BAFI-3210 file (N, C-alpha, C; in Angstrom, 3 decimals, decimal comma, padded with zeros to 6 digits):
// residues 263
n [1|2|3|4|5|6|7|8|9|10|11|12|13|14|15|16|17|18|19|20|21|22|23|24|25|26|27|28|29|30|31|32|33|34|35|36|37|38|39|40|41|42|43|44|45|46|47|48|49|50|51|52|53|54|55|56|57|58|59|60|61|62|63|64|65|66|67|68|69|70|71|72|73|74|75|76|77|78|79|80|81|82|83|84|85|86|87|88|89|90|91|92|93|94|95|96|97|98|99|100|101|102|103|104|105|106|107|108|109|110|111|112|113|114|115|116|117|118|119|120|121|122|123|124|125|126|127|128|129|130|131|132|133|134|135|136|137|138|139|140|141|142|143|144|145|146|147|148|149|150|151|152|153|154|155|156|157|158|159|160|161|162|163|164|165|166|167|168|169|170|171|172|173|174|175|176|177|178|179|180|181|182|183|184|185|186|187|188|189|190|191|192|193|194|195|196|197|198|199|200|201|202|203|204|205|206|207|208|209|210|211|212|213|214|215|216|217|218|219|220|221|222|223|224|225|226|227|228|229|230|231|232|233|234|235|236|237|238|239|240|241|242|243|244|245|246|247|248|249|250|251|252|253|254|255|256|257|258|259|260|261|262|263]
n.u [052,617|055,131|056,055|054,583|055,675|058,125|058,112|057,536|059,751|061,727|060,938|061,354|064,138|064,888|063,856|065,408|067,886|067,412|066,959|069,477|070,876|069,678|069,833|072,662|073,104|071,719|073,413|075,408|076,076|078,075|080,656|080,806|083,139|086,307|085,596|085,589|084,620|084,071|084,282|083,193|085,200|087,458|087,588|088,284|090,852|092,143|091,744|091,798|090,531|087,577|088,309|087,072|084,241|080,878|079,958|077,559|074,311|073,343|074,253|077,157|078,005|078,940|080,603|081,934|082,747|085,306|083,929|081,580|079,805|077,927|078,897|078,039|079,147|080,150|080,264|083,057|084,932|087,892|087,886|088,154|088,564|086,101|086,511|089,004|091,216|091,962|095,071|098,149|101,457|103,094|101,279|099,943|102,009|102,547|100,180|100,357|099,241|098,487|099,058|096,114|094,524|096,986|097,859|099,081|097,111|096,202|094,654|094,363|095,374|096,584|095,631|098,110|099,331|100,554|100,897|098,157|097,181|095,411|094,876|094,710|093,626|095,678|094,898|094,924|095,098|094,109|096,167|095,678|093,615|093,508|091,672|090,088|089,773|088,672|090,540|088,945|086,891|088,404|089,120|086,623|085,992|088,135|089,041|090,601|094,021|094,335|094,892|096,586|098,337|098,473|099,698|101,549|100,517|097,458|094,292|091,998|089,280|086,972|084,032|082,909|079,951|080,145|081,420|084,120|087,042|088,287|091,137|091,464|092,886|094,700|093,908|094,509|093,846|095,848|097,081|097,390|094,531|093,250|095,327|096,707|097,337|099,852|101,931|105,285|105,647|103,024|102,232|103,987|103,148|100,609|101,256|101,515|102,541|104,739|103,034|102,438|105,072|106,585|108,051|105,993|105,357|102,883|102,300|102,156|101,633|099,479|101,427|103,648|105,076|106,427|104,301|103,436|102,422|100,769|099,869|097,647|099,085|099,109|097,220|098,836|098,480|096,984|099,261|101,749|104,812|107,814|110,367|109,930|108,384|105,633|102,147|101,407|100,176|097,144|093,697|090,083|088,144|086,808|088,088|091,006|094,415|095,242|096,887|096,256|096,950|099,746|102,872|105,621|109,090|109,797|112,272|113,920|112,194|111,625|109,522|107,805|105,618|103,054|099,921|097,948|094,891|092,238|090,344]
n.v [-002,085|-001,081|-000,269|002,015|003,791|004,505|006,684|008,828|008,838|009,490|012,057|013,376|013,225|014,771|017,224|017,771|018,096|020,389|022,260|022,279|023,453|025,955|027,316|027,867|029,832|031,935|032,939|034,063|036,761|039,646|041,002|044,281|046,908|046,626|044,686|041,181|037,861|035,585|032,850|032,905|031,926|032,110|034,858|035,594|034,514|036,020|038,800|038,964|038,376|040,059|042,181|042,782|043,247|042,712|043,448|043,198|041,927|039,637|036,328|035,625|033,395|029,911|027,273|023,996|021,778|019,377|017,380|017,405|019,350|022,306|025,625|028,976|031,851|035,240|038,749|040,381|042,964|044,711|046,084|049,332|052,117|054,788|057,124|056,292|054,417|051,213|050,363|049,580|050,129|051,364|052,510|054,277|056,022|057,108|058,546|060,314|059,793|059,299|057,136|055,705|057,404|057,564|055,034|051,720|049,901|046,794|045,527|043,348|041,589|042,462|041,508|040,548|039,612|041,460|043,227|045,076|048,227|050,564|053,793|057,395|060,433|063,338|066,157|068,891|072,365|074,471|076,845|080,456|081,415|078,960|075,905|073,074|070,256|067,457|065,896|065,692|067,530|069,867|070,008|070,497|072,970|074,783|074,105|071,924|071,404|073,968|074,526|074,078|072,223|073,384|072,327|069,323|067,350|065,610|067,238|066,257|063,914|062,172|060,286|058,241|057,413|054,720|053,829|054,157|055,729|058,915|060,960|064,420|067,511|070,625|073,085|075,607|078,269|078,051|080,283|083,852|086,097|087,191|086,279|083,731|080,209|079,090|077,682|078,739|079,097|079,392|081,693|083,577|083,560|084,652|087,110|087,657|088,683|087,873|087,056|089,631|090,247|088,143|084,850|082,483|079,206|076,878|074,234|071,407|070,898|068,652|067,394|067,395|069,745|072,613|074,890|078,327|081,348|083,845|087,121|089,370|091,983|095,276|097,779|100,424|103,756|106,490|108,893|111,540|111,004|112,235|111,670|110,377|112,239|112,246|111,137|108,321|105,034|103,285|103,239|103,019|100,893|102,509|104,933|107,145|107,778|110,988|114,165|116,749|119,108|121,335|122,789|124,831|125,743|129,055|129,900|127,591|125,784|123,392|120,911|121,704|121,052|118,691|117,200|114,368|112,939|110,510|110,342]
n.w [049,659|050,269|047,814|047,288|049,104|048,112|046,145|047,888|049,578|047,733|047,018|049,447|049,729|047,550|048,330|050,574|049,360|047,840|049,882|051,032|048,987|048,767|051,316|051,950|049,997|051,019|052,860|051,433|051,268|050,646|052,769|054,317|053,383|054,910|056,677|057,622|056,686|059,065|061,443|064,887|066,540|064,930|064,642|067,229|067,371|065,391|065,991|068,746|072,063|072,758|071,159|068,782|066,551|065,311|061,965|060,653|061,489|060,384|059,125|057,043|055,843|056,206|058,036|058,083|060,621|061,675|062,915|061,638|062,348|061,721|061,569|061,892|060,021|060,431|059,561|060,605|062,269|063,394|066,681|067,713|069,951|069,844|067,216|066,523|064,369|062,908|062,050|060,267|061,570|059,704|057,864|059,544|060,212|057,735|057,321|059,346|061,818|065,353|068,235|069,516|072,070|073,229|073,787|073,115|071,474|070,482|067,529|065,913|062,875|059,612|056,187|055,292|057,498|059,144|062,232|063,630|064,968|067,100|065,964|065,943|064,316|064,354|066,398|064,900|064,555|061,935|060,222|059,963|057,281|056,121|055,526|057,023|055,270|053,213|050,551|048,276|048,798|048,775|046,088|044,937|046,078|045,519|042,981|040,575|041,085|042,052|044,690|047,856|050,439|053,764|055,953|056,655|058,249|059,190|059,941|060,862|060,305|058,130|057,761|055,168|053,154|052,724|054,897|055,008|056,268|055,758|055,669|056,715|055,678|056,149|053,917|051,411|049,018|046,093|045,005|045,655|045,886|042,778|041,274|039,097|038,676|036,774|034,114|033,351|030,629|029,643|031,004|029,922|027,292|027,622|028,506|031,216|034,550|037,358|040,335|042,554|042,234|043,158|043,167|043,461|044,199|043,042|042,680|040,373|036,858|034,865|033,307|034,831|034,938|036,610|038,399|038,799|040,521|038,764|037,500|035,750|033,825|035,131|033,590|031,825|032,756|031,026|030,024|029,787|028,259|028,963|028,014|025,575|024,406|023,902|024,216|026,155|027,101|028,201|027,240|027,426|025,177|023,286|023,267|022,978|023,975|024,266|023,703|025,969|027,425|027,166|028,026|027,156|027,459|026,800|025,807|025,311|024,214|025,302|026,723|029,562|031,048|030,611|029,768|029,390|028,213|028,131|025,294]
ca.u [052,716|056,506|056,218|053,990|056,516|059,333|058,001|057,589|061,148|062,467|060,581|061,985|065,568|064,982|063,565|066,594|068,939|067,047|067,197|070,940|071,345|069,089|070,253|073,979|073,042|071,188|074,528|076,481|076,146|079,446|080,861|081,170|084,575|086,965|085,111|085,947|083,651|084,789|083,567|083,494|086,478|088,504|087,665|089,043|092,263|092,690|091,709|091,968|089,267|086,990|088,881|086,414|082,787|080,174|079,559|076,162|073,690|073,030|075,448|077,691|078,399|079,003|081,798|081,679|083,876|085,759|082,902|080,377|078,945|077,903|079,043|077,772|080,194|079,624|081,197|083,700|085,983|088,572|087,229|088,994|087,735|085,481|087,424|090,294|091,226|092,842|096,035|099,516|102,284|103,589|100,196|099,696|103,116|102,331|099,045|100,633|098,345|099,094|098,434|094,805|094,577|098,360|098,095|099,324|095,979|096,215|093,320|094,393|096,397|096,079|095,660|099,481|099,844|101,194|100,072|097,370|096,970|094,443|095,484|093,768|094,157|096,096|093,997|095,715|094,351|094,612|096,608|094,767|093,511|093,431|090,455|090,231|088,938|089,176|091,118|087,835|086,219|089,309|088,988|085,328|085,974|089,141|089,320|091,711|095,339|094,321|094,962|097,780|098,271|099,184|100,475|101,680|099,781|096,004|093,619|090,767|088,891|085,555|083,573|082,085|078,715|080,506|082,080|085,565|087,503|089,166|091,777|091,276|094,098|094,522|094,113|094,293|094,012|097,261|097,596|096,625|093,379|093,604|096,438|096,395|098,387|100,188|103,324|105,978|105,414|101,673|102,204|104,689|102,255|099,479|101,771|101,295|103,704|104,731|102,059|103,044|106,508|107,257|107,972|105,238|105,027|101,506|102,099|102,617|100,554|099,341|102,643|104,742|105,779|106,136|103,335|103,686|101,314|100,944|098,741|097,595|099,803|098,234|097,284|099,526|097,547|097,241|100,129|102,724|106,163|108,716|111,513|109,473|107,755|104,282|101,237|101,484|099,263|095,936|092,370|089,014|088,112|086,264|088,822|092,448|095,227|095,619|097,421|095,215|097,581|101,206|103,586|107,019|109,969|109,852|113,629|114,481|111,164|111,480|108,237|107,926|104,456|102,098|098,853|097,231|093,595|091,548|089,269]
ca.v [-000,848|-000,599|000,370|003,346|004,668|004,923|008,051|009,774|008,900|010,209|013,471|013,878|013,397|015,913|018,399|018,028|018,609|021,773|023,074|022,407|024,379|027,279|027,994|028,493|031,040|033,002|033,467|034,456|038,212|040,130|041,853|045,664|047,189|046,643|043,561|039,851|036,811|034,653|032,266|033,618|031,423|032,669|036,286|035,670|034,240|037,084|040,120|038,908|038,329|041,369|043,246|042,753|043,437|042,324|044,543|042,926|040,958|038,414|035,552|035,819|032,093|028,875|026,421|022,676|021,318|017,997|016,476|017,537|020,414|023,518|026,850|030,180|032,865|036,601|039,802|040,968|043,962|045,002|047,112|050,384|053,154|055,737|058,150|055,683|053,474|050,065|050,516|049,136|051,259|052,035|053,330|055,352|056,978|057,771|059,459|061,244|059,479|058,979|056,028|056,055|057,720|057,426|053,642|050,757|048,972|045,839|045,290|042,225|041,491|042,765|040,288|040,062|039,145|042,530|043,630|046,300|048,931|051,656|055,113|058,497|061,592|064,392|067,316|070,042|073,552|075,011|078,251|081,461|081,380|077,563|075,201|071,635|069,627|066,277|066,236|065,826|068,800|070,937|070,086|071,123|074,349|075,645|073,696|070,969|072,013|075,370|074,560|073,428|071,938|074,319|071,483|067,943|066,459|065,753|068,071|065,563|062,826|062,155|058,943|058,243|056,634|053,294|053,510|054,389|056,949|059,700|062,038|065,810|068,313|072,075|073,522|077,014|078,489|077,974|081,614|084,959|086,558|087,973|085,629|082,423|079,202|078,795|077,376|079,951|079,228|079,904|083,067|084,405|083,632|085,531|088,401|087,833|088,903|087,147|087,595|090,511|090,308|087,049|083,536|081,641|077,898|076,440|072,827|070,895|070,642|067,211|066,853|067,472|071,037|073,450|075,976|079,490|082,315|084,989|088,048|090,195|093,241|096,428|098,655|101,694|104,874|107,483|109,943|112,104|110,517|113,350|111,163|110,100|113,455|111,950|110,487|106,864|104,422|102,633|103,800|102,074|100,494|103,535|106,199|107,112|108,622|112,138|115,327|117,686|120,373|121,293|124,048|124,731|126,836|129,971|130,038|126,325|124,984|122,120|120,734|121,792|120,369|118,183|116,381|113,566|112,425|109,566|111,062]
ca.w [050,416|050,190|046,504|047,370|049,946|047,400|045,607|049,013|050,026|046,698|047,144|050,668|049,429|046,641|049,137|051,405|048,466|047,505|051,087|051,178|047,976|048,981|052,548|051,859|049,187|051,862|053,635|050,521|051,111|050,894|053,950|054,000|053,311|056,210|057,476|057,118|056,994|059,938|062,578|066,136|067,034|064,081|064,971|068,485|067,047|064,551|066,618|070,194|072,809|073,055|070,327|067,484|066,602|064,091|061,083|060,320|062,404|059,633|058,742|055,695|055,346|057,231|057,981|058,646|061,437|061,435|063,454|060,826|062,863|060,890|062,365|061,093|059,927|060,414|059,157|061,783|062,073|064,657|067,491|068,295|070,575|068,921|066,712|066,196|063,250|063,020|060,968|060,511|062,005|058,508|057,325|060,501|060,079|056,445|057,477|060,428|062,934|066,644|068,963|070,077|073,513|073,697|074,191|072,033|071,530|069,365|066,953|064,976|061,839|058,272|055,353|055,112|058,786|059,904|063,377|063,525|066,227|067,015|065,810|065,753|063,599|065,290|066,470|064,460|064,152|060,676|060,295|059,407|055,823|055,673|055,928|057,236|054,245|052,525|049,237|047,329|049,092|048,341|044,622|044,642|046,555|044,894|041,612|040,444|040,970|042,487|046,149|048,405|051,867|054,646|056,854|056,170|059,155|059,096|060,938|061,236|059,415|057,750|057,403|053,960|053,215|052,713|056,166|054,894|056,936|054,891|056,444|056,299|055,823|056,052|052,542|051,082|047,575|045,730|044,673|046,247|045,103|041,595|040,564|038,529|038,735|035,381|033,793|032,901|029,185|029,448|031,508|028,944|026,128|027,958|028,914|032,652|035,402|038,630|041,292|043,568|041,998|043,848|042,510|044,387|043,623|043,330|042,310|039,088|035,909|034,599|032,680|035,786|034,851|037,791|038,249|039,652|040,558|037,864|037,440|034,544|034,036|035,332|032,403|032,029|032,677|029,987|030,568|028,840|028,474|028,647|027,248|024,209|023,881|023,406|025,153|026,171|028,054|027,684|027,494|027,103|023,768|022,384|023,429|022,751|024,857|023,449|024,403|026,390|027,793|027,079|028,221|026,764|027,859|025,650|025,283|024,807|023,543|026,017|027,403|031,022|031,622|029,619|030,357|028,398|028,654|027,246|024,591]
c.u [054,122|056,755|055,698|054,882|057,726|059,222|058,116|059,029|061,988|062,194|061,256|063,465|065,779|064,793|064,778|067,741|068,683|067,308|068,689|071,510|070,900|069,697|071,658|073,959|072,499|072,294|075,628|076,539|077,561|079,508|081,183|082,687|085,164|086,544|085,494|084,919|084,367|083,841|083,974|084,876|087,649|088,696|088,466|090,533|092,914|092,804|092,026|090,618|088,806|087,498|088,314|084,925|082,164|079,809|078,078|075,608|073,388|074,304|075,878|078,122|078,377|080,233|081,492|082,933|084,231|084,740|081,601|079,428|079,051|077,917|078,850|078,958|079,524|080,705|081,748|084,705|086,648|087,883|088,266|088,071|087,209|086,482|088,786|090,132|092,245|093,784|097,358|100,318|102,803|102,530|099,911|100,769|102,953|101,233|099,261|099,757|099,138|098,403|097,149|094,906|095,968|098,723|098,272|098,264|095,996|094,788|093,377|095,558|095,787|096,172|097,051|100,121|100,559|100,308|099,402|097,182|095,971|095,174|094,395|094,449|094,563|095,133|094,820|094,796|094,964|095,068|095,565|094,803|093,426|092,154|090,723|089,255|089,524|089,728|090,014|087,103|087,068|089,226|087,710|085,344|086,910|089,356|090,556|093,031|095,426|094,296|096,241|097,596|099,061|100,101|100,522|100,884|098,268|095,445|092,319|090,503|087,396|085,181|082,628|080,834|078,986|081,219|083,579|085,932|088,547|089,807|091,490|092,576|093,750|094,879|093,879|094,399|095,493|097,872|096,764|095,492|093,837|094,737|096,010|097,612|098,685|101,633|103,961|105,728|104,049|101,578|102,868|103,822|101,109|099,942|101,582|102,625|103,608|103,805|102,786|104,569|107,300|107,038|107,333|104,838|103,600|101,243|102,702|101,424|100,490|100,574|103,861|105,532|105,429|105,182|103,670|102,495|101,655|099,694|098,797|098,345|098,816|098,354|097,968|098,540|097,972|098,044|101,069|104,099|107,136|109,933|111,140|108,835|106,384|103,439|101,377|100,471|098,010|094,689|091,336|088,918|087,682|086,963|090,311|093,141|095,789|096,084|096,293|095,801|099,088|101,774|105,054|107,792|110,122|111,236|114,128|113,470|110,931|110,151|108,469|106,761|103,549|101,112|098,113|095,945|093,090|090,358|088,660]
c.v [-000,233|000,134|001,792|004,317|005,211|006,335|009,097|009,948|009,691|011,700|014,111|014,145|014,623|017,222|018,785|018,601|020,071|022,718|023,326|023,402|025,806|027,999|028,562|029,777|032,206|033,654|034,041|035,968|038,693|041,000|043,276|045,829|047,280|045,517|042,237|038,824|035,689|033,976|033,049|033,213|032,018|034,154|036,498|035,486|035,429|038,410|040,101|038,970|039,743|042,503|043,225|042,977|043,044|043,576|044,432|041,900|039,629|037,676|035,854|034,487|031,068|028,004|025,096|022,205|019,872|016,987|016,552|018,615|021,656|024,751|028,046|031,131|034,243|037,571|040,467|042,033|044,231|046,153|048,065|051,391|054,141|056,830|057,614|054,687|052,376|050,061|049,832|050,369|052,058|052,992|054,519|056,441|057,794|058,836|060,483|061,029|059,116|057,769|056,512|056,214|057,528|056,019|052,745|049,652|048,083|045,631|044,254|042,262|041,873|041,502|039,712|039,596|040,198|042,950|044,977|046,906|050,070|052,998|056,160|059,649|062,666|065,568|068,574|071,182|074,114|076,459|079,182|081,417|079,986|076,923|073,706|070,898|068,302|066,742|066,502|067,151|069,989|071,134|070,826|072,613|075,259|075,345|072,812|071,710|073,444|075,497|073,866|073,210|072,976|073,557|070,070|066,956|066,673|066,647|067,425|064,410|062,879|060,749|059,028|057,387|055,135|052,871|053,709|055,709|057,643|060,819|063,413|066,577|069,798|072,508|075,027|077,175|078,563|079,328|082,684|085,399|087,444|087,385|084,247|081,516|078,718|078,318|078,678|080,189|079,867|081,364|084,022|084,628|084,625|086,929|088,705|088,027|088,054|087,847|088,355|090,557|089,192|085,731|082,549|080,336|077,505|075,036|072,475|070,723|069,138|066,571|066,941|068,772|071,892|074,598|077,094|080,438|083,529|085,871|088,847|091,495|094,394|097,350|099,986|102,842|105,834|108,653|110,452|111,606|111,592|112,893|110,937|111,319|113,194|111,283|108,972|106,331|103,897|103,403|102,733|101,906|101,626|104,896|105,992|108,056|109,777|113,307|116,306|119,075|120,224|122,705|123,833|125,945|127,756|130,058|128,756|125,491|123,637|122,070|120,759|121,112|119,923|117,258|115,670|113,025|111,381|110,281|110,183]
c.w [050,296|048,880|046,547|048,172|049,187|046,801|046,711|049,498|049,029|046,773|048,349|050,443|048,545|047,393|049,994|050,583|048,121|048,672|051,273|050,180|048,242|050,172|052,496|051,064|049,983|052,663|052,735|050,289|051,423|052,144|053,514|053,993|054,723|057,128|056,811|057,572|057,758|060,921|063,831|066,658|066,248|064,372|066,253|068,236|066,326|065,282|068,117|070,895|073,145|072,197|068,905|067,677|065,271|063,289|060,725|061,289|061,718|059,226|057,313|055,077|056,470|057,004|058,673|059,385|061,086|061,925|062,674|061,296|061,960|061,794|061,447|061,137|059,822|059,924|060,418|061,364|063,419|065,385|068,071|068,969|069,544|068,520|066,335|065,059|063,479|061,816|061,302|060,930|060,811|057,946|058,236|060,391|058,801|056,547|058,589|061,648|064,192|067,264|069,626|071,597|074,110|074,119|072,969|072,115|070,296|068,853|065,839|064,019|060,503|057,420|055,130|056,415|059,609|061,066|063,161|064,911|066,000|066,986|065,613|065,030|064,599|065,256|066,189|064,069|062,878|060,869|059,680|057,884|055,252|056,216|056,041|056,327|053,791|051,176|048,220|047,525|048,651|046,825|044,238|044,986|045,765|043,409|041,556|040,242|041,452|044,005|046,603|049,899|052,648|055,592|056,302|057,022|059,023|060,208|061,412|060,283|059,171|057,319|056,211|054,163|053,262|053,994|056,147|055,570|056,076|055,710|055,852|056,570|055,737|054,624|052,417|049,569|047,238|045,436|045,375|045,322|043,943|040,786|040,082|038,579|037,309|035,251|033,309|031,409|028,907|029,887|030,522|027,711|026,360|028,392|030,385|033,386|036,661|039,609|042,405|043,450|042,645|043,109|043,488|043,704|043,997|042,793|040,964|038,160|035,616|033,970|033,594|035,740|036,065|037,459|039,233|039,564|039,701|037,899|036,150|034,815|034,196|034,129|032,730|031,803|031,561|030,587|029,469|029,221|028,001|027,840|025,787|023,557|023,298|024,507|025,034|027,191|027,391|028,066|027,175|025,594|022,829|022,530|023,159|023,708|024,023|024,320|024,717|026,686|027,667|027,258|027,875|027,304|026,654|025,016|024,625|024,019|024,191|026,755|028,905|031,725|030,483|030,306|029,240|029,008|027,658|026,610|023,514]
res [x|x|x|x|x|x|x|x|x|x|x|x|x|x|x|x|x|x|x|x|x|x|x|x|x|x|x|x|x|x|x|x|x|x|x|x|x|x|x|x|x|x|x|x|x|x|x|x|x|x|x|x|x|x|x|x|x|x|x|x|x|x|x|x|x|x|x|x|x|x|x|x|x|x|x|x|x|x|x|x|x|x|x|x|x|x|x|x|x|x|x|x|x|x|x|x|x|x|x|x|x|x|x|x|x|x|x|x|x|x|x|x|x|x|x|x|x|x|x|x|x|x|x|x|x|x|x|x|x|x|x|x|x|x|x|x|x|x|x|x|x|x|x|x|x|x|x|x|x|x|x|x|x|x|x|x|x|x|x|x|x|x|x|x|x|x|x|x|x|x|x|x|x|x|x|x|x|x|x|x|x|x|x|x|x|x|x|x|x|x|x|x|x|x|x|x|x|x|x|x|x|x|x|x|x|x|x|x|x|x|x|x|x|x|x|x|x|x|x|x|x|x|x|x|x|x|x|x|x|x|x|x|x|x|x|x|x|x|x|x|x|x|x|x|x|x|x|x|x|x|x|x|x|x|x|x|x|x|x|x|x|x|x]
***
């Protein structure tokens, strides 16, 4: 009888090994961006009691204690009030963010051990002619390199599909309507003039050269030039600027009045 039990015992051991291999893989799902796979105890140590929350309801792994007990790990992230982000003070200063609700709320440590606090984007109203947009939305609306920030501080924020928070700034077209953002070399080549006669900066080109706003020169109207004594100016492609009427002083022969038309 003992010989017959051996195959059953071997099958049971094999089954247990398979279960041990299968179940950990069920917990091997990655955490969303901004979340860390931790035990509940570790989350308390890192973020503080009541200052964290689960990103997912399902475990992301497990950990075995010194006593052999298996503890499940979950995806955790620091908890800040709605509308606030967990940032280092350096990052918040760089983004122009303020303390959330005016309070210094701790929300854990970053991977380098720096303390994190809850910050919120400043509620800035955009000046007239500017729009509150993300950098990506500004590119789509105005075109690459054809926009500029009206203010250095954010005017809001937007949450992406992946849960990432992106700051929004006040943007406006880089040049007034009817003008183009060009290098001085390109504008000279195209025969363009400074937009409205002013040297308006509109950024840098991909090579780091300064860009300015330029406009096409207004075509000179067909007219009589008394100094040159002839018709000058532009007309449409199928016409020419020609003399239509002329009056001279009978004594001196000097032109007193002349009129040119496109014919």
